[in-house]
N, C-alpha and C positions, 0 to 999 in steps of 0.2 A: 339465389336465380333457379327457377323452374327449368327442368327437364326442356331440350332445345333438340328433340331430336329430330321433329317436324320440320323446321325451321330450315329454308330455303329451298325444304329437300328434294326439292327436282324442276328447276327451271328448268328448264328445255333450250331447244338449240332452234335455228334456223337456217334457210338457206338463200343468199343472198347474190344475184349478179356480180361481177367485178366494179361497177360502178355503185354498186352499194344497194339498187333499189331490189325488191323482192320478188322472187322466180319460185316456179315450180320447182320440183327434186326432179331433175333430167338427168342424171347419170350418177353411177356408186356414191351411196354415201358412205365415205368412211371416217374412223375418226380425226385420222391424222387433219384431214381435208374439211371434215363439214360440224364433225360433232366436240372435238378437245376444243378449239379457239372459242365456240361459246361457249364452251363450259367455265374457261375462264373468264371470260366476260360475264359472267353471269352469276356465277353459279358457288366459284370457290370464296367467296368472302364468305362463306360459313362453312362448306363441305370442302375441310383442307385439312390435314397435318394437324391434331390440335384445334381444330373450330371449334364453332361452338352445335354445330350439326354433323350426323353420322356423315362417315366414310367419306375417301379425299378422292372429287371427282375430276382432279388434274391424274390420276392413274389410271389406265384404264381398264385394267381390271377388276378394281372397284364398283366404278362406272358400269364394267357388264355387268356388274353382282347384282347390283340394284335397279339396273334398266326397267326387267317387267312390270315392280313394282313400280319408278320411276312411270313409265307408262300407264300405267292403270289410273295414279292419282293425275298426273296432266291430262286425261280423258274422260274424269268426272268434277275437271276444274278444282281441284281441292289445292292446286300448286300452279304458281310461284305463293307466296305469302301474301298479305296481301299491305298494300301501302298507299299515300296517298294519289288522289286520282289527277292526275296532271292536268285532264279536261277541267278541274276548278281552278286551277294555276299551276302552269307549267313551274318546273322547279331544275337544281342541277345534278344529274345524274338519273332523270326519272327513265331514262330508255333502256339501261341497264335495270331497272327495276321491276319490269312486267314483261312479259309472257309476248316475244317477234312475231313477225305475222309468219304463218308457215312453218313455223318451229315444229308446233308439233309432228306435221307431215314428214319432216323432216326424219327424229326420232323416233316415229313409227316405223318411216323406211329402213334408219340404222338396225332397228330391230328386228323386223320383220327379216332382214336382208340378213340374218348373223350376225350382226357385229360385229363386221370387218374390221382389220386396222389402219389399212390399208398403207400406201408407200411412204416413211417418214419425210421421203424431200418433198411431198406434197403439202407438208406444215404449212400453217399460216401465222405469222407471228399477232398477237392479239396482245396488248396493253389490258392484263386484267383489273377486276373493277377494285379499289384501294382499299384494306382493310385496317391500314397500319401509315401512321402519319410518317412520310419521309421525311429525313433531313431537318427532323426539328433545332432550333436556338434554343429553347430552352426544355428541359425537363425538371418537372419534380416528382416527388416519392415520398410514403409515408418514411418516416426516419427508421422505423425496425419495422419485421414483422410482426403481426399480431394476430394472436389466435383466441375467436370470438369466445365466450363460454355461455349464451346462451342459457341463462339463468335467472333473467328477471320473469315474476311467475306473473307479472303482467303483462307481459306481450312477449306470448313464448314465442318461443321459434324463430324471433327475428332480435337483431340488435343493431343500432344506431351507434357509432362512433364518429368522431369528431379530432381530426390530427390538423397542427398546426404547422403550416410548413411556408420557408423562409425562400423566397424565390431569386437570393444573392441579387438583385439589382439596383443602381445604385440613381438611377434616372426615369422618371417617368414612362410607360412603354404599353404596347397596344398588341393583343392577343386577334392574329388575325389568323391562325388556325389552330385546332386541336383536336385532340382525341386522346381517351385514357391510354392508362398501360397497365390492365387487367392482371392481378396475381395470382389469383386464385379465384378462375369463374365460378365454381362448384361453390361459393358460399355471396358472391355477388348479386344483391338484386338492383342495385344505383349508385351509381356514384355521381354528388354533386358537389360543383362548386362553390363556395362564398370568396370574399376578400373583406378582410376586418382588420382596423384598426389595432397595431400593434400595442394601444393603451390598453388595448380590451382585454387582452389574454388573460387569462386568472394568472394572479401567484403564483400558485400550487400547480401550475400545468404539467402535467408528467409526459414528456411524449412517446414513452412508449407505450402507453396505452390511452391517450389521447381522455376522449373526454365522453362519457352518456350521455348522448344531445335527442335522443326520441322524444317527441310530444314538446321539443324547447327544452329538456333540460340542457343541465351543464353550464347555462347561462351568455353563450356565445351566439347561439343563432338568432337570440332575440337582437343582438346590438352591430349584426351583419353589414357592413357597407352595400353588399349587395352580390346575387348572384351573378355566377361570372358565365358557367356551363353545366350541362348537365347530360346524365350520358345512363343509356340502358340496352339489356340486352339487342341486339342486331344492327344499331351504331355503327354508320359508317365516318370515317375523318370528316368533318364541317372546317370549308374555306370559306372565307367571307369575301374574297374580290367580286368586286364588281364586272361582267364581261356584257357584253352588246352580241345581239342575235350573230353575229358572223365568229364568235369566238377569242374576239380583242378585248384586251384590258380595260377599262374603263373610268375605273377607279379603286379604292382600297376602303377596306373598313376594318374597324377593330374594337374589341372592347379594352376599356382602360385601367389601368394598373399603377395604384404610385408604388414611391422606396416606403413609404411608412405602413403600407399594408401588407398584410400576409397573406398567404394565402388558405383556407381552410378545406379541407376533404373530409366529402360524410360520407362515411359511408355506409349501407345499407346491407347489412348482411341478414343469411335467410338461411334457416334450416331445413332443407329441402330432405333431409334423410339422417339419417343414421354413418351414413357412409362418410359424411363431412366431418363430425365432431375429431377433435385435434388439429383439423387442417387451419394454416398460417394464411395471412394473406398481409401484402405490402403492393399495392397498387399508390395508382399516381395518375398524372400527365402530362403528355406533351406538346409543348406548341411551337409554332412559328408566328413573331411578333415584329414591332417595328417602331421606332418611334416616334412615325407620328401618321396620320390618317388621316382619306378626302371626310370620312364620314365616321364619327364615334358612333358606338353603338351602348346600348343598356338589353339587359336582360331584365323585361315585363313576366313576370310571374302569374299570367291571366289565370285563375282556376275559379272552381266552384266549391264548397263547403257543407252546406243546409241540406243536400241528397237524402233521401232514408230511401235504400231499395228491395220492397217488398219481397218474401222470399217467394220462389216457384215463377216471377213473374222473367221473361224471354225477353222482352224487351224493353225494359224501363228507361224513360231519355227522361235527363233534367239540363235547363237551358237557364245560362247565366248570364245577365249583358250590364255593360260597363259603359259610360257617359265619357268623352276624353272633356278635359275641363274647358270654362271657357278660355279663349285666348290660347288655345293648344292646339298643334298640328305635329305629324309628324307621316313617318311611314314602316310598317312592317316588312320586314328582309326577311327572317326564317320563323320558324314556327315549328316545334315538337311536343306534337300532342303525347300526352303520360295520362295514362291509369292504370288497373294491377289488371290480374288471373282473369274477371268477369268482366273486364271493360269489350264492346264486340264492334264499335260504331263511334266516331265521332264529328263531328264539323264545325267550322270555324266562319262565320261572316263580319262586314260591317253592313251598315245601313246607315241612311244620309234619305229622311222623310220616306217616299215610298219606293229608293230605290236600293236597291243589295248588291253587292259585292261579294263574290265567294272567297275568301282566303283559303281555307284548306278542306277537305274530308276526304274520309274513307273508310275502310274497312279495318279492324283495331285487332292485333296480334298483339299478347304481352312479351312474345319470343320476337319480334320483328320490329321495334322499335327506332326510328330515323327520324334527323332533322331535317328538316326541309328548306333548304334555301332557295328564296325564290329568284328565278330569272328576270320577274318585273314584280317592285316592289309594292306594295298595296297604300294608296297615298290616303290619310286622313284627317279631315279638319273639323274645328273644333264643333261640339257638339253632335259627333258621327256617334254612333255604338257600336260598338262590338259582343256581337253572339259565339256564346261556346254553349254547342249542345253534346252531353255523354248518352251513348246508350249503354245498357249492361244486360246479360242472361245471367240473372240469376234462380236460377232451373236444373232442375237435374240432369237435364240435356248439356248441359256446360261440361264438356271433359275437362275443361281446367280449371275447375273449380277446387277448395282446398277443404271445406268442411264437408263432412259427408253428408248431411243431409241443410238445405239453402234456410239461411236463417235471414233475420233484418240485419241488413249492413248500411252501413255510414261510412263517412269522412275518416280516413285514419292513416298514421302509417306504415302499419302491418302490412302485412302481405297481404293477411286475410282479411281487411278491411280494402277499401276504395277510392280514389283519386280521380277528378276532374280537371286538367290541365292544358293549359295551353302557350309552353314558355315558349315566349317568341322575342326575336331579338327586335327594336325597333331603335330608330333615332328621331330624336323630338326637336323640333322647330317652334319659336312662337311669333 
């Protein structure tokens, strides 16, 4: 995984009246009454002890240490990091992922007044944004720690390993919530879960080392039953329950797994520098499950593969379209946009004749990738088209590039290659 020092670095704070409406700052702004609650709600998914971003913003002294830099970044609109635009299609948790109104004023006031601590008794209890799946009923892990060798001369600095894991369930079940257990974050570029019929596990499979599965090697990836989930840096737990606008539970959704299937954990390890040499990883996934759901979901990996990103182009875009087959209808419930380090923007939409429906769009940052579960799914009918557009910056101005000088970049699984995906959770009807 690439360095994440900037991720979520400076999500700001806001001031609200007691009824939750925004107000100007008319009182002394203090850590306990104003700043700490907002930090917990908006910032500590990244800025916490052991988190993927620098600093623990639940701690007053660390928040003070970074405050001046934080203020400068916020004033230049460099943070918070980009997320999908809820004006395109709103999604669960959108209120936590963008800068609240008046937050910059509140934070500036706190900094300018000397960053007072205030009275601890004035602290407001705020439930922080979820960073781990609480109370999972099923956890699967790689059977043993694995140390990447990074010795493939055709894929320098990258290693894909696939590990087969038994889930231990005797009856079919549905995954209703999921989030990874990342063993060694410094190594992990992404984690993808697949289901695989147990009959397709190679006879000589060694659980201690798994299978080299980059570019379809190892035989298993080409025989998978389906994709279950994916994770990349920045992602929060994904919950698939359906709620109405008042927050009432209206239905359950989930991804089906059968007793005869195994879970394949595809690990993409990336050598970001010599400091990761010799490190071992034992990652996995945590789930909440149900025996039945109202709406079964499947993962549809919409993707583009034929793009060629020219060197030096600051905003190269490529569009791919997909048509629903005759007689098929369905709904898109969630989207996980995914590119690599050159990615800067994505757009997903559907069209029916001259009518267009926005599904997801926004600026892109590799270190802040999220799955967006929509509050209202997108309805699709036979003949509708789904469009995916990705934009990359392949110029010297891109600070995230890996290659010293821009080169022609095509689709590939290495971190220095590129992808254009909208991994989508869909329900299908006929």
